[in-house]
C-alpha positions as CSV (number, residue, x, y, z in Angstrom):
1,M,1.2,-18.4,-10.8
2,G,-2.3,-19.7,-10.3
3,N,-3.6,-16.8,-8.2
4,R,-5.1,-14.7,-11.0
5,K,-8.9,-14.5,-10.9
6,L,-10.7,-15.1,-14.2
7,T,-14.0,-13.6,-15.1
8,D,-17.2,-15.7,-15.0
9,E,-17.2,-15.8,-18.8
10,Q,-13.6,-17.0,-18.9
11,I,-14.3,-19.7,-16.3
12,A,-17.3,-20.9,-18.2
13,Q,-15.3,-21.0,-21.4
14,A,-12.4,-22.9,-19.7
15,R,-14.8,-25.4,-18.2
16,E,-16.4,-26.1,-21.6
17,M,-13.0,-26.6,-23.2
18,R,-11.8,-28.8,-20.3
19,E,-14.9,-31.0,-20.6
20,S,-14.2,-31.5,-24.3
21,G,-10.7,-32.9,-23.3
22,V,-8.5,-29.8,-23.7
23,S,-5.6,-29.7,-21.2
24,Y,-5.2,-27.0,-18.6
25,H,-2.0,-25.9,-20.3
26,A,-3.6,-25.6,-23.8
27,I,-6.5,-23.6,-22.3
28,G,-4.0,-21.4,-20.6
29,V,-2.2,-20.8,-23.9
30,V,-5.5,-19.7,-25.5
31,M,-6.3,-17.3,-22.6
32,N,-2.7,-16.1,-22.1
33,V,-2.5,-17.4,-18.5
34,S,-0.8,-20.3,-16.8
35,G,-2.3,-23.8,-16.7
36,N,-2.5,-23.6,-12.9
37,T,-4.6,-20.4,-13.2
38,I,-7.0,-22.4,-15.4
39,K,-7.0,-25.3,-13.0
40,Y,-7.6,-23.3,-9.8
41,N,-10.4,-21.2,-11.4
42,V,-12.2,-24.2,-12.8
43,H,-11.7,-26.2,-9.6
44,P,-11.4,-23.6,-6.7
45,E,-11.4,-26.4,-4.1
46,E,-8.0,-27.6,-5.5
47,R,-6.6,-24.1,-5.0
48,E,-7.4,-24.3,-1.3
49,Q,-5.9,-27.8,-1.1
50,H,-2.8,-26.5,-2.8
51,R,-2.5,-23.6,-0.5
52,E,-2.9,-25.8,2.6
53,G,-0.3,-28.2,1.2
54,T,2.1,-25.3,0.6
55,K,1.6,-24.0,4.1
56,I,2.3,-27.4,5.6
57,H,5.4,-27.9,3.4
58,Y,6.7,-24.5,4.3
59,K,6.3,-25.1,8.0
60,T,8.0,-28.5,7.8
61,H,10.8,-27.4,5.5
62,R,11.1,-23.7,6.3
63,Q,14.9,-23.5,6.4
64,Q,15.3,-25.4,3.2
65,V,12.7,-23.3,1.4
66,L,14.3,-20.0,2.6
67,A,17.8,-21.3,1.5
68,R,16.5,-22.3,-1.9
69,V,14.7,-18.9,-2.4
70,A,17.8,-17.0,-1.3
71,K,20.0,-19.1,-3.7
72,Y,17.6,-18.5,-6.6
73,N,17.4,-14.8,-5.9
74,N,21.2,-14.5,-5.7
75,E,21.7,-16.3,-9.0
76,H,19.0,-14.3,-10.8
77,K,19.4,-10.8,-9.4
78,E,19.2,-9.0,-12.7
79,E,16.2,-11.0,-14.0
80,K,14.4,-10.4,-10.6
81,R,15.2,-6.7,-10.6
82,I,13.7,-6.3,-14.1
83,Y,10.7,-8.4,-13.2
84,D,10.1,-6.4,-10.1
85,I,10.3,-3.1,-12.0
86,E,7.9,-4.3,-14.7
87,Y,5.5,-5.8,-12.1
88,C,5.4,-2.6,-10.1
89,A,4.9,-0.5,-13.2
90,N,2.0,-2.7,-14.4
91,N,0.3,-3.2,-11.1
92,K,0.5,0.2,-9.3
93,E,-3.2,0.3,-8.3
94,Y,-3.3,-3.3,-7.1
95,I,-0.1,-2.7,-5.0
96,R,-1.5,0.5,-3.6
97,L,-4.8,-1.2,-2.6
98,R,-3.0,-4.2,-1.1
99,K,-0.7,-1.9,0.9
100,A,-3.6,0.2,2.2
101,Q,-5.6,-3.0,3.1
102,Y,-2.6,-4.4,5.0
103,Q,-1.9,-1.2,6.9
104,K,-5.6,-1.0,7.8
105,S,-5.9,-4.6,9.1
106,H,-2.5,-4.6,10.8
107,R,-2.6,-1.1,12.3
108,E,-1.9,-2.1,15.9
109,Q,0.8,-4.6,14.9
110,L,2.6,-1.9,12.8
111,K,2.4,0.6,15.6
112,A,3.8,-2.0,18.1
113,H,6.6,-2.9,15.7
114,K,7.4,0.8,15.2
115,A,7.5,1.4,18.9
116,A,9.6,-1.7,19.6
117,Y,12.1,-0.7,16.8
118,Y,12.4,2.8,18.2
119,A,13.0,1.4,21.7
120,M,15.8,-0.9,20.5
121,H,17.4,1.9,18.3
122,K,16.7,4.9,20.5
123,G,20.3,6.0,20.6
124,E,20.6,5.7,16.8
125,A,17.4,7.6,16.3
126,R,18.5,10.5,18.5
127,A,21.9,10.7,16.8
128,Y,20.2,10.7,13.4
129,A,17.8,13.4,14.5
130,K,20.6,15.5,15.8
131,E,22.7,15.1,12.7
132,H,19.8,16.1,10.4
133,Q,18.3,18.8,12.6
134,A,19.6,21.7,10.4
135,G,18.1,20.1,7.3
136,R,14.8,19.4,9.0
137,T,14.6,22.9,10.2
138,A,15.3,24.2,6.7
139,N,12.6,22.0,5.3
140,Q,10.1,23.2,7.9
141,M,10.9,26.8,7.1
142,L,10.5,26.1,3.4
143,R,7.2,24.4,3.9
144,K,6.0,27.3,6.1
145,A,6.9,29.7,3.4
146,L,5.1,27.6,0.7
147,I,2.0,27.4,2.8
148,T,2.1,31.2,3.5
149,G,2.4,31.9,-0.2
150,A,-0.3,29.4,-1.1
151,T,-2.9,30.6,1.5
152,I,-6.2,31.4,-0.2
153,G,-9.5,32.0,1.5
154,N,-10.7,32.8,5.0
155,L,-8.1,32.1,7.7
156,A,-10.8,31.6,10.3
157,E,-12.2,28.7,8.2
158,I,-8.7,27.2,7.9
159,R,-8.2,27.5,11.7
160,E,-11.5,25.9,12.3
161,I,-10.5,22.8,10.3
162,Y,-7.4,22.4,12.4
163,R,-9.4,22.9,15.6
164,R,-11.9,20.2,14.6
165,A,-9.0,17.8,13.7
166,K,-7.5,18.4,17.1
167,E,-10.6,18.5,19.3
168,D,-13.7,16.9,17.8
169,P,-14.6,13.6,19.3
170,K,-15.4,11.8,16.0
171,V,-13.3,12.5,12.9
172,R,-12.9,10.1,10.0
173,C,-9.8,9.7,7.8
174,Y,-10.7,11.0,4.3
175,L,-8.5,8.3,2.7
176,C,-9.4,5.0,4.6
177,G,-12.7,6.1,6.2
178,D,-11.7,5.0,9.7
179,L,-12.4,7.0,12.9
180,I,-9.2,8.6,14.0
181,P,-8.3,8.8,17.7
182,I,-7.3,12.2,19.0
183,G,-3.6,12.7,18.8
184,H,-3.3,10.7,15.5
185,R,-4.9,13.2,13.2
186,H,-3.1,15.2,10.4
187,V,-4.6,18.0,8.4
188,D,-3.5,17.1,4.9
189,H,-3.3,19.1,1.7
190,I,-5.2,17.0,-0.8
191,Y,-3.2,18.6,-3.6
192,P,0.3,19.0,-2.0
193,V,1.5,22.5,-1.5
194,S,4.9,21.4,-2.9
195,K,3.1,20.6,-6.2
196,G,1.1,23.8,-6.5
197,G,-1.8,23.0,-4.1
198,A,-3.5,25.9,-2.3
199,H,-3.7,26.3,1.5
200,R,-7.4,26.8,1.5
201,P,-10.4,25.0,3.2
202,S,-11.4,23.0,0.0
203,N,-7.9,21.6,-0.2
204,L,-7.6,20.5,3.4
205,A,-8.8,17.2,4.8
206,V,-8.0,15.1,7.9
207,A,-6.0,11.9,7.6
208,C,-4.8,9.3,10.1
209,D,-1.1,8.6,10.8
210,H,-0.7,5.7,8.4
211,C,-2.6,7.2,5.5
212,N,-0.9,10.6,5.9
213,E,2.6,8.9,6.0
214,S,1.7,6.7,3.0
215,K,0.3,9.5,0.9
216,G,3.2,11.9,1.4
217,A,3.4,14.4,-1.4
218,K,1.5,12.2,-3.9
219,L,-1.2,13.7,-6.1
220,P,-4.9,12.6,-5.5
221,E,-4.9,10.5,-8.6
222,E,-1.8,8.7,-7.5
223,V,-3.6,7.5,-4.3
224,G,-7.0,6.9,-5.8
225,V,-8.8,9.9,-4.2
226,L,-11.9,10.9,-6.2
227,L,-12.7,14.6,-6.1
């Protein structure tokens, strides 16, 4: 509740009101935020103390905290569902940036987790792949047909982009900016072919595993790509 960052002007105004004797709660009402948000922006050191105290409390009472959270969520399923929908709708860009930042800073852990999960569920993965082979083949054929129909421009230039993605020693992801190791590069359609994008050099860019998987068939504006 107290994690929202206020602007410098808001913090100065809050400090002035606080020094005149106005309570954190009253200031929060005026600024349409919680009293804790006011408190932790006016006194950031207390925010850190609160965080450390929360961490210690969680470590000491982990099972009780988890049980209390589970009980609350179970008793307020509908309210939580509505809140989650509204929060996601109102914070799409923030959520996207946080997700991208997390994936970037935890890339190796995510890869290790994915590999460990696959190793533990290898039989299930093979069974799933076999069960959906026909559908996957149909989707691949459809995509190939879409790309063939959407091809515009010099095929030699298009092939060169794929060659560079496969062989060049240094290639950066056009979404996160990181250098991509060979074997983890994908030539992505900036505007998805499934949504009318053309298969031409100006619409092709190289992305890393995580960014390509995260982007999927989203439009550039949906992932914050500036063209």
